[in-house]
Every structure is written in C-alpha cells, then in structure tokens.
C-alpha positions in Angstrom: 93.4 72.5 104.1 96.8 71.0 103.8 96.8 71.2 100.0 96.4 75.0 100.0 99.6 76.6 98.6 101.5 78.6 101.2 102.0 82.2 100.0 104.1 84.7 101.9 102.9 88.3 101.6 105.9 90.4 102.6 105.1 92.8 105.4 107.7 95.5 105.7 105.7 97.8 107.9 104.3 100.3 105.5 100.7 100.7 104.2 97.7 98.5 104.3 99.0 95.2 103.0 96.2 93.0 104.4 93.9 93.4 101.4 96.2 91.5 99.2 96.5 88.7 101.8 92.7 88.5 102.1 92.2 88.3 98.3 94.7 85.5 98.1 92.9 83.6 100.8 89.6 84.1 98.9 91.0 82.3 95.9 92.2 79.3 97.8 95.7 80.1 99.1 97.1 79.9 102.7 98.4 83.5 102.6 100.4 84.8 105.5 101.4 88.4 106.1 105.0 88.1 107.4 108.3 89.8 107.8 110.0 86.6 109.0 112.8 85.4 106.6 112.2 81.8 107.5 108.5 82.0 106.8 109.2 83.6 103.4 111.8 81.0 102.6 109.4 78.2 103.4 106.5 79.6 101.3 105.5 78.1 98.0 105.2 81.6 96.5 105.9 85.2 97.5 103.9 88.4 97.0 105.4 91.9 97.4 102.6 94.4 97.7 103.1 98.2 98.2 101.3 101.5 98.6 102.5 105.0 98.8 105.9 106.2 97.5 108.7 104.3 95.9 111.5 105.7 98.1 109.6 105.2 101.4 108.8 101.6 100.5 112.4 100.8 99.5 113.7 102.3 102.7 111.2 100.4 104.8 112.1 97.2 103.1 115.8 97.7 103.7 115.2 98.8 107.3 113.3 95.5 107.9 116.3 93.6 106.5 114.2 92.1 103.8 116.0 93.1 100.6 118.2 90.0 100.5 115.2 87.9 101.4 113.3 89.2 98.3 116.3 88.5 96.1 116.6 85.0 97.5 112.9 84.3 96.8 113.2 85.5 93.2 116.4 83.5 92.7 114.7 80.3 94.1 112.5 80.1 91.0 109.3 80.1 93.1 106.3 82.2 91.7 106.8 85.8 92.7 104.3 88.6 92.3 104.8 92.4 92.8 101.7 94.6 93.1 101.4 98.3 92.6 104.4 100.0 94.4 105.6 96.5 95.0 105.8 96.2 91.2 107.7 99.5 91.0 110.2 98.3 93.6 111.2 95.5 91.3 112.6 98.0 88.8 116.1 99.5 89.1 115.1 103.1 89.8 112.3 105.6 89.8 111.9 109.2 88.8 109.8 109.7 92.0 113.0 109.3 94.1 116.2 109.5 92.2 118.3 109.0 95.4 116.9 105.5 96.1 117.7 102.4 94.1 115.2 99.7 93.4 115.6 95.9 93.5 116.7 95.6 89.9 114.8 92.4 89.4 113.3 93.9 86.3 116.1 96.2 84.8 114.5 99.5 83.8 113.1 102.7 85.2 109.8 103.9 86.6 108.8 107.2 85.0 106.1 109.7 85.6 102.9 109.4 83.6 103.2 111.9 80.7 101.8 115.3 81.3 98.4 116.2 79.9 96.3 113.8 82.0 95.5 114.0 85.7 97.8 112.4 88.1 97.3 110.0 89.8 95.6 107.7 87.3 92.9 106.6 89.7 90.1 104.8 87.9 89.1 101.6 86.1 90.8 101.1 82.8 91.2 98.4 80.1 94.1 96.1 79.8 95.7 95.5 76.4 97.5 92.2 76.3 100.8 92.1 74.4 100.9 88.4 74.2 99.8 85.3 76.1 100.7 84.9 79.8 99.3 82.4 82.2 98.5 85.2 84.7 95.8 86.4 82.3 94.3 83.0 81.3 90.5 83.1 80.9 90.3 86.9 80.8 88.3 88.6 78.0 90.2 90.9 75.7 88.3 93.8 77.2 89.3 93.1 80.8 89.0 96.1 83.1 91.0 96.6 86.3 91.5 99.3 88.9 94.5 101.6 89.0 95.9 104.1 91.5 99.3 105.4 90.3 101.2 108.4 89.0 104.2 106.5 87.5 104.7 103.6 85.1 107.5 101.1 84.6 109.6 101.0 81.5 111.8 97.9 81.4 115.1 97.8 79.5 113.7 94.8 77.5 110.3 95.6 76.0 109.6 91.8 75.9 109.0 92.0 79.7 105.7 93.9 79.1 102.7 91.6 79.1 100.0 94.3 79.2 99.5 98.0 78.7 96.6 100.5 79.3 95.7 103.7 77.5 96.0 106.9 79.7 97.5 109.9 77.9 99.8 107.3 76.2 100.1 103.6 76.1 101.4 102.8 79.5 103.1 99.5 80.4 101.3 98.1 83.4 102.1 94.4 83.7 105.4 92.5 83.4 106.9 89.1 83.3 110.5 88.1 83.9 110.8 84.3 84.3 109.1 83.3 87.6 108.4 87.0 88.4 105.2 88.7 87.5 104.5 92.3 88.3 101.2 94.4 88.2 100.7 98.1 88.4 97.0 97.7 88.9 95.4 96.4 92.1 94.0 92.9 91.5 92.5 92.8 95.0 90.4 95.9 94.1 89.5 94.7 90.6 86.4 92.6 91.3 86.1 89.3 89.4 88.8 90.1 86.9 91.3 90.8 89.7 90.3 87.6 91.5 90.8 85.6 88.3 94.3 87.0 88.0 95.1 86.0 91.6 93.5 82.6 91.1 95.7 82.1 88.0 98.8 83.0 90.1 97.8 80.6 92.9 97.0 77.8 90.5 100.6 77.8 89.2 102.1 77.5 92.6 103.6 74.0 93.1 104.3 72.3 96.4 
C-alpha cells in the first residue's frame, strides 16, 4: 500500500531486531530493517531498537557509522522511537559501561536498578503515566507491559518522564523529548497494549 508510512528500523548488527520490524508491519507500517543512511534519511519515521549491553550496542552503532545518521534523524523532526537498550542509548551515559558515551539525545544517565530486588527486572509490570502523551492514547490506567532490564534512565529534566513502573522503587521507563519517544519496555512483546503503543506511534507519522 502506498499510503503506509515508511519506518526505518536501524540495523547496526547486534541482537534480534526483526521482532520490532514485524510488530510495526502488523500495525500498518512499511517497516524496513536497514543500515543504509539513504534509506534512513528517506523514511517517514525512525526506530532504534536494542538488546544486550549499552556499551556493546553503542560500539556497534559507531562501527556501522550510524551515530551521525541517528542524530540527523532526530534533528529532522521526524518521529523517532527508541526501544529497550535503544532507549538507553539515547541517554548521555550509563553505569553499565562508564567508558562509553551515549547519544545524549536525552541528557541524563542510565543507572542500575536499586538493590533489594532481582536483576534483571524480567516480567510484566504496570505503567504509571505521569501525564498525557499521544503514544499512550487509548490505554487504560492499569496498562501492563513486558520488561527485561537491569538499568533505568534518569533524565536531567524530570519533565521528560512520561511513565514509570514500580520495582523496588518508582523507575522511569518511558520518555518524551520533542519528536523523540523512548521506551524501556518491549512494546513488541507486550500483547495488545504494546501493539496499541506502536499503532499510536505509526498514526502520528506524516508523509
């Protein structure tokens, strides 16, 4: 269909990134897994997924010469979504790897989940919305999503937090900075709630 929004899912050669692509296709996008700068530049929206470790993902992104491409996509004003470690990469730094800098799209630091609870946080958990964001349109106040993470993002500006979850403490897990949204949870693994989040993202993509 020619009216399907074109979404570039950035492939920097690490982890299984295809599940995010398939979920975006399921909700009506023309999603393409790509490491080609021209493809990413031509897309209507961009998604940065990620699994594994912060440092390894940042090094892979830089080795693929995609760091500047990510910044260009963000600065273009097009809808941009970071998922899981892709969310963490948008921050300035992470306690998981102090020697590696992040993208600094969302100024702040990724920190270990407080001690006293098992790490990783690997389970379904409830979102607590801190305001109204179009990404969460149509979701119930008791929306549950699926997490797999040992660290959480803490932005320099608390107003960037659009949702938290309770796990040993109230953890920030979703963020908004202009055209950029970022999610610690996996929408592609979060059943109907996750598909609604992705559908909301796709619905805001203009041609």
